ZASE-835337 format. One record per residue: residue in three letters; y, x, z of N, C-alpha, C in turn. Coordinates in pm, whole numbers, always signed. Atoms other than C-alpha are relative to their C-alpha. Example, Ala and Ser with C-alpha at 12.3 -4.5 7.8 and 13.67 -1.06 7.14 Angstrom:
BEGIN
@resn: ala, n_north: -119, n_east: +89, n_up: +0, ca_north: -450, ca_east: +1230, ca_up: +780, c_north: +120, c_east: +90, c_up: +0;
@resn: ser, n_north: -119, n_east: -82, n_up: -6, ca_north: -106, ca_east: +1367, ca_up: +714, c_north: +109, c_east: -77, c_up: +73;
***
This chain:
BEGIN
@resn: met, n_north: -12, n_east: -94, n_up: -112, ca_north: -1533, ca_east: -232, ca_up: +99, c_north: +48, c_east: +134, c_up: -53;
@resn: trp, n_north: -54, n_east: -129, n_up: +43, ca_north: -1337, ca_east: +88, ca_up: +72, c_north: -90, c_east: +113, c_up: +45;
@resn: ser, n_north: +81, n_east: -119, n_up: -30, ca_north: -1529, ca_east: +412, ca_up: +59, c_north: +78, c_east: +93, c_up: +91;
@resn: val, n_north: -66, n_east: -101, n_up: -82, ca_north: -1455, ca_east: +676, ca_up: +316, c_north: -40, c_east: +139, c_up: -45;
@resn: leu, n_north: +34, n_east: -129, n_up: +57, ca_north: -1575, ca_east: +955, ca_up: +91, c_north: +125, c_east: +58, c_up: -64;
@resn: ala, n_north: -124, n_east: -59, n_up: +49, ca_north: -1256, ca_east: +1153, ca_up: +51, c_north: +9, c_east: +142, c_up: +51;
@resn: lys, n_north: -18, n_east: -138, n_up: -43, ca_north: -1133, ca_east: +1507, ca_up: +93, c_north: +48, c_east: +7, c_up: +144;
@resn: lys, n_north: -38, n_east: -17, n_up: -140, ca_north: -1085, ca_east: +1637, ca_up: +445, c_north: +151, c_east: +4, c_up: +19;
@resn: asp, n_north: -145, n_east: -11, n_up: -16, ca_north: -715, ca_east: +1710, ca_up: +384, c_north: +71, c_east: -134, c_up: -8;
@resn: arg, n_north: -60, n_east: +133, n_up: +2, ca_north: -654, ca_east: +1336, ca_up: +338, c_north: -42, c_east: -77, c_up: +124;
@resn: gly, n_north: +52, n_east: +68, n_up: -117, ca_north: -802, ca_east: +1259, ca_up: +676, c_north: +106, c_east: -41, c_up: +98;
@resn: val, n_north: -84, n_east: +42, n_up: -112, ca_north: -653, ca_east: +1092, ca_up: +978, c_north: -61, c_east: +62, c_up: +124;
@resn: lys, n_north: +53, n_east: -70, n_up: -116, ca_north: -688, ca_east: +1296, ca_up: +1292, c_north: -29, c_east: -95, c_up: +114;
@resn: gly, n_north: +39, n_east: +75, n_up: -117, ca_north: -873, ca_east: +1142, ca_up: +1581, c_north: -24, c_east: +98, c_up: +114;
@resn: val, n_north: +30, n_east: -87, n_up: -112, ca_north: -1007, ca_east: +1291, ca_up: +1901, c_north: -102, c_east: +104, c_up: -45;
@resn: gly, n_north: +87, n_east: -108, n_up: +41, ca_north: -1148, ca_east: +1620, ca_up: +1775, c_north: -70, c_east: -22, c_up: -133;
@resn: thr, n_north: +66, n_east: +31, n_up: +126, ca_north: -1248, ca_east: +1463, ca_up: +1443, c_north: +103, c_east: -34, c_up: -106;
@resn: val, n_north: -84, n_east: +43, n_up: +110, ca_north: -1093, ca_east: +1418, ca_up: +1103, c_north: -80, c_east: -99, c_up: -83;
@resn: trp, n_north: +66, n_east: +104, n_up: +78, ca_north: -1188, ca_east: +1092, ca_up: +931, c_north: +70, c_east: -11, c_up: -134;
@resn: ala, n_north: -58, n_east: +15, n_up: +132, ca_north: -1136, ca_east: +1072, ca_up: +558, c_north: +21, c_east: -150, c_up: -28;
@resn: val, n_north: -32, n_east: +141, n_up: +25, ca_north: -970, ca_east: +749, ca_up: +444, c_north: +53, c_east: -20, c_up: -141;
@resn: glu, n_north: -60, n_east: +41, n_up: +125, ca_north: -861, ca_east: +564, ca_up: +135, c_north: +150, c_east: -21, c_up: +23;
@resn: leu, n_north: -145, n_east: +18, n_up: -10, ca_north: -489, ca_east: +525, ca_up: +60, c_north: +37, c_east: -132, c_up: +68;
@resn: leu, n_north: -34, n_east: +129, n_up: -61, ca_north: -479, ca_east: +154, ca_up: +148, c_north: -33, c_east: -4, c_up: +149;
@resn: glu, n_north: +35, n_east: -5, n_up: -143, ca_north: -658, ca_east: +214, ca_up: +478, c_north: +103, c_east: +82, c_up: +77;
@resn: tyr, n_north: -100, n_east: -86, n_up: -63, ca_north: -416, ca_east: +494, ca_up: +560, c_north: +131, c_east: -75, c_up: +19;
@resn: leu, n_north: -126, n_east: +74, n_up: -9, ca_north: -114, ca_east: +274, ca_up: +483, c_north: -8, c_east: -112, c_up: +102;
@resn: ala, n_north: +17, n_east: +107, n_up: -98, ca_north: -251, ca_east: -16, ca_up: +686, c_north: +9, c_east: +56, c_up: +142;
@resn: gln, n_north: -5, n_east: -62, n_up: -132, ca_north: -299, ca_east: +216, ca_up: +982, c_north: +143, c_east: +41, c_up: +35;
@resn: arg, n_north: -135, n_east: -50, n_up: -26, ca_north: +50, ca_east: +367, ca_up: +948, c_north: +99, c_east: -110, c_up: +34;
@resn: val, n_north: -94, n_east: +109, n_up: -29, ca_north: +225, ca_east: +28, ca_up: +955, c_north: -53, c_east: -96, c_up: +105;
@resn: gly, n_north: +52, n_east: +78, n_up: -112, ca_north: +4, ca_east: -114, ca_up: +1229, c_north: -71, c_east: -129, c_up: -37;
@resn: cys, n_north: +74, n_east: +120, n_up: +41, ca_north: -197, ca_east: -369, ca_up: +1032, c_north: -140, c_east: +1, c_up: +60;
@resn: ala, n_north: +134, n_east: +11, n_up: -55, ca_north: -511, ca_east: -490, ca_up: +1205, c_north: -104, c_east: -9, c_up: -110;
@resn: tyr, n_north: +90, n_east: +17, n_up: +113, ca_north: -666, ca_east: -576, ca_up: +869, c_north: +69, c_east: +48, c_up: -127;
@resn: leu, n_north: -55, n_east: -46, n_up: +127, ca_north: -619, ca_east: -431, ca_up: +523, c_north: +76, c_east: -111, c_up: -71;
@resn: ser, n_north: -65, n_east: +114, n_up: +67, ca_north: -529, ca_east: -777, ca_up: +391, c_north: +138, c_east: -30, c_up: +57;
@resn: asp, n_north: -133, n_east: +22, n_up: -59, ca_north: -230, ca_east: -783, ca_up: +629, c_north: +110, c_east: +70, c_up: -80;
@resn: leu, n_north: -99, n_east: -70, n_up: +82, ca_north: -57, ca_east: -541, ca_up: +390, c_north: +67, c_east: -92, c_up: -101;
@resn: arg, n_north: -55, n_east: +93, n_up: +98, ca_north: -2, ca_east: -834, ca_up: +154, c_north: +100, c_east: -98, c_up: +61;
@resn: tyr, n_north: -82, n_east: +101, n_up: -67, ca_north: +187, ca_east: -1040, ca_up: +413, c_north: +91, c_east: +63, c_up: +104;
@resn: leu, n_north: -89, n_east: -72, n_up: -90, ca_north: +449, ca_east: -813, ca_up: +563, c_north: +137, c_east: -65, c_up: +8;
@resn: ser, n_north: -138, n_east: +46, n_up: -15, ca_north: +785, ca_east: -912, ca_up: +702, c_north: +90, c_east: +99, c_up: -76;
@resn: pro, n_north: -91, n_east: -93, n_up: +69, ca_north: +1090, ca_east: -757, ca_up: +532, c_north: +10, c_east: +136, c_up: +72;
@resn: trp, n_north: -6, n_east: -125, n_up: -75, ca_north: +1112, ca_east: -499, ca_up: +811, c_north: -127, c_east: +82, c_up: -22;
@resn: glu, n_north: +127, n_east: -70, n_up: +21, ca_north: +742, ca_east: -412, ca_up: +771, c_north: -12, c_east: +52, c_up: -144;
@resn: gln, n_north: -1, n_east: -47, n_up: +139, ca_north: +787, ca_east: -387, ca_up: +393, c_north: +78, c_east: +130, c_up: -11;
@resn: met, n_north: -82, n_east: -122, n_up: +1, ca_north: +1060, ca_east: -130, ca_up: +449, c_north: -76, c_east: +115, c_up: +64;
@resn: arg, n_north: +79, n_east: -103, n_up: -67, ca_north: +838, ca_east: +59, ca_up: +690, c_north: -112, c_east: +50, c_up: -91;
@resn: leu, n_north: +106, n_east: -39, n_up: +93, ca_north: +554, ca_east: +55, ca_up: +436, c_north: +55, c_east: +87, c_up: -112;
@resn: ser, n_north: -58, n_east: -81, n_up: +108, ca_north: +781, ca_east: +185, ca_up: +161, c_north: +37, c_east: +140, c_up: +50;
@resn: arg, n_north: -32, n_east: -133, n_up: -57, ca_north: +896, ca_east: +467, ca_up: +390, c_north: -126, c_east: +84, c_up: +19;
@resn: glu, n_north: +127, n_east: -72, n_up: -17, ca_north: +535, ca_east: +559, ca_up: +469, c_north: -53, c_east: +47, c_up: -135;
@resn: ile, n_north: +45, n_east: -39, n_up: +134, ca_north: +448, ca_east: +561, ca_up: +99, c_north: +84, c_east: +116, c_up: -52;
@resn: ala, n_north: -89, n_east: -107, n_up: +46, ca_north: +751, ca_east: +777, ca_up: +23, c_north: -34, c_east: +135, c_up: +63;
@resn: lys, n_north: +36, n_east: -124, n_up: -69, ca_north: +629, ca_east: +1036, ca_up: +277, c_north: -127, c_east: +65, c_up: -56;
@resn: val, n_north: +129, n_east: -50, n_up: +49, ca_north: +289, ca_east: +1071, ca_up: +107, c_north: +20, c_east: +71, c_up: -133;
@resn: pro, n_north: -7, n_east: -67, n_up: +130, ca_north: +285, ca_east: +1340, ca_up: -162, c_north: -97, c_east: -67, c_up: -98;
@resn: ala, n_north: +81, n_east: +74, n_up: +98, ca_north: +154, ca_east: +1170, ca_up: -478, c_north: -136, c_east: +65, c_up: -23;
@resn: glu, n_north: +126, n_east: -70, n_up: +30, ca_north: -113, ca_east: +1436, ca_up: -532, c_north: -99, c_east: +0, c_up: +117;
@resn: thr, n_north: +89, n_east: +6, n_up: -116, ca_north: -262, ca_east: +1376, ca_up: -184, c_north: -119, c_east: -92, c_up: -27;
@resn: phe, n_north: +105, n_east: +95, n_up: +32, ca_north: -463, ca_east: +1083, ca_up: -319, c_north: -20, c_east: -2, c_up: -151;
@resn: pro, n_north: +26, n_east: +3, n_up: +145, ca_north: -630, ca_east: +1052, ca_up: -660, c_north: +63, c_east: -123, c_up: -66;
@resn: leu, n_north: -61, n_east: +107, n_up: +78, ca_north: -494, ca_east: +829, ca_up: -935, c_north: -67, c_east: -134, c_up: +26;
@resn: lys, n_north: +72, n_east: +126, n_up: -22, ca_north: -765, ca_east: +566, ca_up: -878, c_north: +48, c_east: -68, c_up: +128;
@resn: met, n_north: -46, n_east: +61, n_up: -126, ca_north: -650, ca_east: +512, ca_up: -518, c_north: +142, c_east: -53, c_up: -11;
@resn: trp, n_north: -137, n_east: +49, n_up: +21, ca_north: -284, ca_east: +483, ca_up: -621, c_north: -3, c_east: -128, c_up: -83;
@resn: asn, n_north: +9, n_east: +119, n_up: +84, ca_north: -377, ca_east: +236, ca_up: -893, c_north: -65, c_east: -117, c_up: +74;
@resn: asp, n_north: +60, n_east: +105, n_up: -83, ca_north: -599, ca_east: +43, ca_up: -650, c_north: +107, c_east: -62, c_up: +91;
@resn: ala, n_north: -106, n_east: +49, n_up: -89, ca_north: -304, ca_east: +15, ca_up: -408, c_north: +103, c_east: -78, c_up: -81;
@resn: leu, n_north: -96, n_east: +68, n_up: +86, ca_north: -71, ca_east: -81, ca_up: -692, c_north: -51, c_east: -139, c_up: -38;
@resn: ala, n_north: +57, n_east: +129, n_up: +39, ca_north: -304, ca_east: -359, ca_up: -809, c_north: -13, c_east: -93, c_up: +120;
@resn: tyr, n_north: +23, n_east: +82, n_up: -120, ca_north: -386, ca_east: -482, ca_up: -457, c_north: +129, c_east: -56, c_up: +57;
@resn: leu, n_north: -125, n_east: +40, n_up: -64, ca_north: -29, ca_east: -495, ca_up: -331, c_north: +98, c_east: -69, c_up: -94;
@resn: thr, n_north: -101, n_east: +53, n_up: +93, ca_north: +158, ca_east: -592, ca_up: -648, c_north: -57, c_east: -82, c_up: -114;
@resn: gly, n_north: +58, n_east: +66, n_up: +117, ca_north: -82, ca_east: -717, ca_up: -915, c_north: +40, c_east: +67, c_up: -130;
@resn: leu, n_north: -44, n_east: -71, n_up: +120, ca_north: +71, ca_east: -466, ca_up: -1157, c_north: -116, c_east: +77, c_up: -63;
@resn: pro, n_north: +106, n_east: -76, n_up: +67, ca_north: -142, ca_east: -287, ca_up: -1417, c_north: +1, c_east: +147, c_up: +41;
@resn: pro, n_north: +8, n_east: -141, n_up: -38, ca_north: -261, ca_east: +71, ca_up: -1359, c_north: +97, c_east: +87, c_up: -80;
@resn: lys, n_north: -89, n_east: -98, n_up: +63, ca_north: -41, ca_east: +367, ca_up: -1443, c_north: -82, c_east: +122, c_up: -43;
@resn: ala, n_north: +72, n_east: -114, n_up: +58, ca_north: -136, ca_east: +684, ca_up: -1629, c_north: -5, c_east: +122, c_up: +91;
@resn: asp, n_north: +4, n_east: -115, n_up: -91, ca_north: -53, ca_east: +931, ca_up: -1352, c_north: +45, c_east: -42, c_up: +140;
@resn: val, n_north: -25, n_east: +33, n_up: -140, ca_north: -13, ca_east: +942, ca_up: -975, c_north: +148, c_east: -22, c_up: +31;
@resn: ser, n_north: -143, n_east: +15, n_up: -26, ca_north: +364, ca_east: +985, ca_up: -977, c_north: +52, c_east: -135, c_up: -47;
@resn: asn, n_north: -43, n_east: +130, n_up: +51, ca_north: +417, ca_east: +676, ca_up: -1194, c_north: -56, c_east: -114, c_up: +83;
@resn: ala, n_north: +61, n_east: +105, n_up: -83, ca_north: +176, ca_east: +470, ca_up: -983, c_north: +74, c_east: -11, c_up: +133;
@resn: lys, n_north: -72, n_east: +1, n_up: -127, ca_north: +350, ca_east: +572, ca_up: -661, c_north: +139, c_east: -58, c_up: -18;
@resn: glu, n_north: -136, n_east: +49, n_up: +26, ca_north: +695, ca_east: +506, ca_up: -809, c_north: +1, c_east: -151, c_up: -26;
@resn: ala, n_north: +7, n_east: +145, n_up: +27, ca_north: +592, ca_east: +160, ca_up: -939, c_north: -26, c_east: -77, c_up: +130;
@resn: leu, n_north: +29, n_east: +63, n_up: -129, ca_north: +454, ca_east: +74, ca_up: -595, c_north: +126, c_east: -7, c_up: +86;
@resn: leu, n_north: -124, n_east: -3, n_up: -78, ca_north: +776, ca_east: +182, ca_up: -424, c_north: +105, c_east: -95, c_up: -57;
@resn: glu, n_north: -98, n_east: +88, n_up: +63, ca_north: +995, ca_east: -2, ca_up: -675, c_north: -30, c_east: -147, c_up: +30;
@resn: his, n_north: +38, n_east: +139, n_up: -26, ca_north: +800, ca_east: -323, ca_up: -625, c_north: +25, c_east: -37, c_up: +146;
@resn: leu, n_north: -20, n_east: +28, n_up: -142, ca_north: +815, ca_east: -298, ca_up: -246, c_north: +146, c_east: -24, c_up: +33;
@resn: val, n_north: -142, n_east: +17, n_up: -32, ca_north: +1191, ca_east: -258, ca_up: -235, c_north: +61, c_east: -117, c_up: -75;
@resn: ser, n_north: -54, n_east: +114, n_up: +74, ca_north: +1238, ca_east: -540, ca_up: -487, c_north: -50, c_east: -134, c_up: +55;
@resn: trp, n_north: +45, n_east: +126, n_up: -60, ca_north: +1047, ca_east: -799, ca_up: -277, c_north: +119, c_east: -65, c_up: +67;
@resn: pro, n_north: -114, n_east: +65, n_up: -66, ca_north: +1310, ca_east: -1055, ca_up: -175, c_north: -28, c_east: -20, c_up: +149;
@resn: ser, n_north: +13, n_east: +20, n_up: -144, ca_north: +1374, ca_east: -1096, ca_up: +194, c_north: -75, c_east: -129, c_up: +29;
@resn: gly, n_north: +77, n_east: +117, n_up: -37, ca_north: +1123, ca_east: -1332, ca_up: +344, c_north: -124, c_east: -24, c_up: -86;
@resn: ala, n_north: +119, n_east: +16, n_up: +84, ca_north: +866, ca_east: -1300, ca_up: +63, c_north: -107, c_east: +92, c_up: +56;
@resn: his, n_north: +101, n_east: -79, n_up: -69, ca_north: +550, ca_east: -1184, ca_up: +233, c_north: -122, c_east: +29, c_up: -84;
@resn: cys, n_north: +115, n_east: -27, n_up: +84, ca_north: +325, ca_east: -1138, ca_up: -66, c_north: +48, c_east: +46, c_up: -137;
@resn: pro, n_north: -36, n_east: -48, n_up: +132, ca_north: +320, ca_east: -984, ca_up: -412, c_north: +48, c_east: -113, c_up: -91;
@resn: ser, n_north: -59, n_east: +98, n_up: +91, ca_north: +499, ca_east: -1158, ca_up: -697, c_north: -102, c_east: -93, c_up: -62;
@resn: trp, n_north: +100, n_east: +86, n_up: +63, ca_north: +178, ca_east: -1290, ca_up: -847, c_north: -56, c_east: -103, c_up: +96;
@resn: glu, n_north: +44, n_east: +101, n_up: -96, ca_north: +111, ca_east: -1487, ca_up: -525, c_north: +114, c_east: -90, c_up: +44;
@resn: arg, n_north: -115, n_east: +79, n_up: -44, ca_north: +463, ca_east: -1622, ca_up: -473, c_north: +0, c_east: -136, c_up: -66;
@resn: gln, n_north: -14, n_east: +135, n_up: +55, ca_north: +518, ca_east: -1990, ca_up: -520, c_north: +145, c_east: -19, c_up: -40;
@resn: thr, n_north: -136, n_east: +22, n_up: +46, ca_north: +820, ca_east: -2092, ca_up: -721, c_north: +56, c_east: -132, c_up: +50;
@resn: asp, n_north: -44, n_east: +130, n_up: -51, ca_north: +834, ca_east: -2444, ca_up: -579, c_north: +41, c_east: +15, c_up: +145;
@resn: thr, n_north: -49, n_east: -13, n_up: -137, ca_north: +1050, ca_east: -2442, ca_up: -268, c_north: +26, c_east: -136, c_up: +62;
@resn: thr, n_north: -16, n_east: +133, n_up: -55, ca_north: +1032, ca_east: -2816, ca_up: -204, c_north: -73, c_east: -10, c_up: +132;
@resn: tyr, n_north: +61, n_east: +16, n_up: -131, ca_north: +966, ca_east: -2891, ca_up: +161, c_north: -28, c_east: -147, c_up: +25;
@resn: val, n_north: +38, n_east: +140, n_up: -25, ca_north: +787, ca_east: -3204, ca_up: +268, c_north: +27, c_east: -35, c_up: +143;
***
């Protein structure tokens, strides 16, 4: 379960309230995912939308741990040493997903035999 203990400036505005969120929760909300796990199974169009949302987020808005958590969750890649590198690796992986691949490379099946 993701913690909601975050700085106020990283919040999502609601009706008269600011709720602090984790990076993955924020991204899921921005691309319209009902569940956090839906981020792993996006259509090519949704992947592009996600990459655009990530590009809009200043790297320093979220701490390194959250960027590395997103990087590991969405790509399976190892953590990076700073927020800029983690964000860049996440963006590079998203734009390199082949059309029609709805999950990170470590979940893709190489066998395309249809029964």
